[in-house]
Phi, psi and omega in degrees: 000135179267149176269138179293141180263147176273132180295149179299151175296144178298147177294135176300333181290346182259358180290146182300332183272004183285167180290165182299156180295162178091174181295151180286150175303326181296319178295319181291321176298324178293327178293319179297315182295334179278000175093018181262058183277149177173175184296316183292319177296316178297322178295318180296317176300312180302315181294317181298317180288327177296318179294332178273004179061046175238076189294327182292318178291321179297320178299316181300319182286320181291326176293324175297318179302313178292333173293322177292318183216095184295342179260022177280095188298321179297323178292319179298318178297312183297322178303313179298318181294321180292317179301320176301315181298330179271000180079014181262080183296327181296314177293324177299317181295320178295315181295317179294321180295316177298313177299323178296315180302315181293315181298322177294321178297322184273353181075027179278079191297319179297317178295321176302315180298312183297313181294326176299316180295315181297321179290324178298322180286333178276330181276135178296146181290143175292143179293148182261000000 
């Protein structure tokens, strides 16, 4: 006769009340303070703050990421999402349009599809 096994306890990282996925902004800020600045770190910081619903701080970091690499399509997309969170549709449209241009040049087809839809939703429909 076999003994029933007890299922493992759920991982604390999977609980609904846990913090957002990814590295904490604090850990990323320590890397920045240590002098490891760059587009990817700034993008990671922007995403971490965006997930913590701190759009102003996220915006500052995503703008730095784009200053390091203006063709960083993921940062351009995030810039648009943060602008939307701040209610700035005009900036969101410009960010999505720039990221779309770069994504088309690079052949990033999934991002092209997503940004095309986002722009279509932001732009008013033409009169018929």
